[in-house]
C-alpha positions in Angstrom: -69.4 -47.4 225.3 -68.1 -51.0 224.4 -69.2 -52.6 221.2 -70.4 -56.0 221.2 -68.6 -58.2 218.6 -69.7 -61.8 217.6 -66.8 -63.2 219.6 -67.9 -61.4 222.7 -71.3 -62.8 222.3 -69.9 -66.3 222.0 -68.0 -65.8 225.2 -70.9 -64.1 227.0 -73.6 -66.9 226.5 -73.5 -69.8 228.8 -74.5 -73.4 228.2 -73.2 -76.4 226.3 -71.8 -76.9 222.8 -70.8 -73.8 220.9 -71.5 -71.4 223.8 -69.9 -73.0 226.8 -67.9 -70.6 228.8 -64.4 -72.2 228.8 -62.4 -74.0 226.1 -61.2 -77.6 227.0 -57.7 -78.2 226.8 -57.7 -79.9 223.4 -59.7 -76.9 222.0 -57.4 -74.3 223.6 -54.3 -75.9 222.0 -56.2 -75.9 218.6 -57.2 -72.2 219.3 -53.6 -71.4 220.1 -52.4 -73.2 217.0 -54.9 -71.4 214.8 -53.9 -68.0 216.0 -50.2 -68.3 216.5 -49.1 -70.7 213.7 -51.8 -70.4 211.0 -52.3 -66.6 211.5 -56.2 -67.0 211.9 -57.8 -64.1 213.8 -58.9 -64.7 217.3 -62.6 -64.3 216.5 -62.5 -67.0 213.7 -60.2 -69.2 215.7 -62.5 -69.4 218.6 -65.6 -70.4 216.5 -63.4 -72.9 214.7 -62.2 -74.4 218.0 -65.8 -74.5 219.3 -67.1 -76.0 215.9 -64.4 -78.5 215.9 -65.5 -79.9 219.2 -69.2 -79.9 218.4 -68.6 -81.8 215.1 -66.4 -84.3 216.9 -68.7 -85.0 220.0 -72.2 -84.2 218.8 -72.4 -83.7 215.1 -76.1 -83.8 214.9 -76.5 -80.7 217.2 -78.3 -78.7 214.8 -78.7 -75.6 217.0 -74.9 -75.4 217.7 -74.2 -75.8 213.8 -76.6 -73.0 213.2 -75.1 -70.7 215.8 -71.6 -71.4 214.4 -72.7 -70.5 210.9 -74.5 -67.3 212.1 -71.3 -66.3 214.2 -69.0 -66.9 211.3 -71.4 -64.9 209.0 -71.5 -62.0 211.5 -67.7 -61.8 211.9 -67.3 -61.6 208.1 -70.2 -59.3 207.7 -68.7 -56.9 210.2 -65.2 -57.3 208.6 -66.4 -56.6 205.0 -69.3 -54.3 205.9 -71.9 -56.5 204.4 -75.6 -55.7 204.5 -78.3 -57.8 206.2 -79.4 -59.7 203.0 -75.6 -60.7 202.2 -75.1 -61.6 205.9 -78.1 -64.0 205.7 -76.8 -65.6 202.5 -73.4 -66.0 204.0 -74.9 -67.8 206.9 -76.8 -70.1 204.7 -73.6 -70.8 202.8 -71.7 -71.5 205.9 -74.3 -73.6 207.3 -74.4 -75.7 204.1 -70.7 -76.4 204.4 -70.9 -77.1 208.1 -73.8 -79.5 207.7 -72.0 -81.3 204.8 -68.9 -81.8 206.9 -71.2 -82.8 209.8 -72.9 -85.6 207.7 -69.4 -86.8 206.6 -68.2 -87.0 210.2 -71.5 -88.8 211.3 -71.2 -91.4 208.5 -67.5 -91.9 209.3 -68.4 -92.5 212.9 -71.1 -94.9 211.9 -68.8 -96.8 209.6 -66.2 -97.1 212.4 -68.8 -98.4 214.8 -71.0 -100.8 212.8 -73.8 -102.2 214.8 -74.8 -105.9 214.8 -77.4 -106.1 212.1 -79.1 -109.0 213.8 -80.2 -106.9 216.7 -82.3 -104.7 214.3 -85.9 -105.8 214.3 
């Protein structure tokens, strides 16, 4: 019987954002670089590539950010045999880190593309 790992769940789900079924070319190059050059495991590299794409294109996508945090927590929980409570705490920690980065990315985009203040009522 085949076991289901978090990365298999990521690949199995369909849709947009974190769970789309194929990596874009720039995501694939980052995935390859993470695995081959940086020595990151394929599970984590896949989540990193997806998360990087979500943060660049839709940093306010709360569901994708939450899913990424959960997937990362599950990968590390399986690796270090963590219990349910510690896995939840780890997910909250990952989500806080991802959201902080998401806010920084969103602010940087707004700063780079200032809107004309006279058009605001």
